[in-house]
Backbone bond lengths (Angstrom), bond angles and torsions (degrees), N, CA, C in turn:
res aa  C-N    CA-C-N  psi(-1)  N-CA   C-N-CA  omega(-1)  CA-C   N-CA-C  phi
1 M - - - 1.407 - - 1.543 107.43 -
2 I 1.339 114.07 120.07 1.505 119.10 -175.17 1.456 107.57 -90.15
3 L 1.352 117.72 -42.33 1.476 115.54 -174.70 1.509 117.38 -78.21
4 N 1.339 117.02 135.43 1.461 119.61 177.85 1.575 110.76 -71.80
5 E 1.347 115.07 171.19 1.415 120.06 175.13 1.449 115.32 -59.78
6 T 1.295 117.26 -37.52 1.539 120.84 176.56 1.443 114.33 -61.96
7 S 1.296 117.09 -36.55 1.422 118.91 178.42 1.429 114.04 -74.05
8 I 1.324 117.35 -38.27 1.472 125.60 176.91 1.514 111.95 -62.70
9 A 1.384 115.62 -43.74 1.386 117.96 173.11 1.499 116.06 -67.17
10 E 1.331 120.79 -34.98 1.424 120.92 175.53 1.546 113.63 -66.35
11 I 1.423 115.36 -33.78 1.460 120.00 -179.21 1.597 106.91 -72.79
12 K 1.299 118.25 -33.80 1.469 118.34 176.67 1.442 114.01 -76.28
13 K 1.369 117.58 -27.36 1.400 120.89 170.54 1.534 118.75 -64.81
14 R 1.375 109.62 -38.79 1.486 117.64 179.44 1.556 113.31 -77.68
15 M 1.441 113.13 -22.09 1.506 118.89 179.22 1.597 108.37 -60.69
16 V 1.352 115.54 -39.81 1.456 117.58 -172.41 1.514 114.50 -62.56
17 R 1.272 117.94 -20.43 1.459 131.86 -179.31 1.628 110.37 -67.81
18 Y 1.295 113.22 -22.43 1.410 114.52 -174.97 1.578 114.59 -112.57
19 P 1.238 121.42 140.46 1.419 123.46 -177.86 1.527 114.85 -63.60
20 R 1.395 114.32 -29.22 1.478 116.14 173.16 1.553 108.07 -123.57
21 R 1.338 114.94 137.92 1.469 121.40 -171.77 1.550 111.69 -54.04
22 K 1.377 113.55 -45.58 1.448 119.45 179.61 1.424 117.35 -56.58
23 S 1.370 116.62 -24.37 1.437 122.42 178.03 1.527 113.97 -62.69
24 A 1.282 115.30 -15.86 1.400 120.98 -174.11 1.532 111.14 -94.08
25 I 1.298 119.12 12.72 1.476 123.62 -179.47 1.529 110.65 -57.87
26 L 1.257 117.40 -50.67 1.507 118.00 -170.80 1.588 107.80 -67.83
27 P 1.294 122.38 -41.17 1.421 119.76 178.74 1.581 110.62 -67.19
28 A 1.301 117.84 -28.43 1.410 125.31 176.41 1.542 111.81 -66.23
29 I 1.338 114.53 -45.32 1.435 123.12 178.21 1.589 109.31 -65.13
30 T 1.326 109.51 -34.87 1.538 111.46 -175.59 1.577 107.87 -69.43
31 V 1.323 115.94 -44.58 1.472 121.07 175.19 1.518 111.96 -52.76
32 A 1.335 111.02 -50.90 1.521 115.71 -178.66 1.577 113.34 -62.54
33 Y 1.237 112.82 -37.26 1.432 117.03 179.51 1.545 116.29 -62.93
34 R 1.472 107.60 -42.45 1.428 113.71 -179.35 1.524 113.48 -73.19
35 Q 1.350 119.97 -16.66 1.361 119.23 176.13 1.599 109.74 -89.43
36 V 1.346 113.85 -43.88 1.544 115.98 -176.94 1.429 112.64 -89.05
37 G 1.258 122.59 -35.86 1.464 124.90 -176.70 1.556 115.34 92.39
38 H 1.293 114.17 1.64 1.526 120.04 176.41 1.597 107.83 -163.31
39 L 1.262 113.34 167.44 1.463 119.95 176.97 1.382 114.56 -123.76
40 N 1.303 124.12 139.30 1.463 132.25 179.48 1.463 114.78 -142.78
41 G 1.263 118.48 177.32 1.485 120.85 -172.70 1.587 107.33 -68.76
42 E 1.277 114.49 -34.97 1.623 112.07 -177.26 1.559 106.05 -65.62
43 L 1.301 113.14 -42.68 1.521 116.47 -173.49 1.584 109.89 -66.10
44 Y 1.525 113.70 -33.39 1.426 114.81 175.88 1.564 113.66 -67.48
45 R 1.243 112.74 -34.01 1.484 123.15 -178.78 1.599 107.24 -67.07
46 E 1.309 112.05 -42.78 1.506 116.53 -179.10 1.617 109.28 -64.35
47 I 1.204 109.59 -43.69 1.545 117.03 177.11 1.390 112.79 -56.13
48 S 1.405 115.25 -48.06 1.520 124.41 -175.28 1.616 108.19 -65.57
49 Q 1.274 117.18 -29.73 1.592 119.37 178.81 1.526 104.08 -74.19
50 I 1.316 122.15 -35.24 1.369 121.75 -174.52 1.649 108.46 -76.77
51 I 1.241 113.74 -38.65 1.552 115.91 -179.60 1.410 106.41 -83.44
C-alpha cells in the first residue's frame, strides 16, 4: 500500500462531491501525486481499488 490513511480519507471525502464515483478520478490522482511525487501503475491500481 503506497497511500497513507490521510490520503485515502481525502480521496473518499472528495468522492462524495461527485454523482458518480468514477468522476473523482482526477482529484484522487492529484491527492496521490501530492503525497508520492510521481504516478505509476501500482498507484493507479490502488486508486482504482479505493474508487
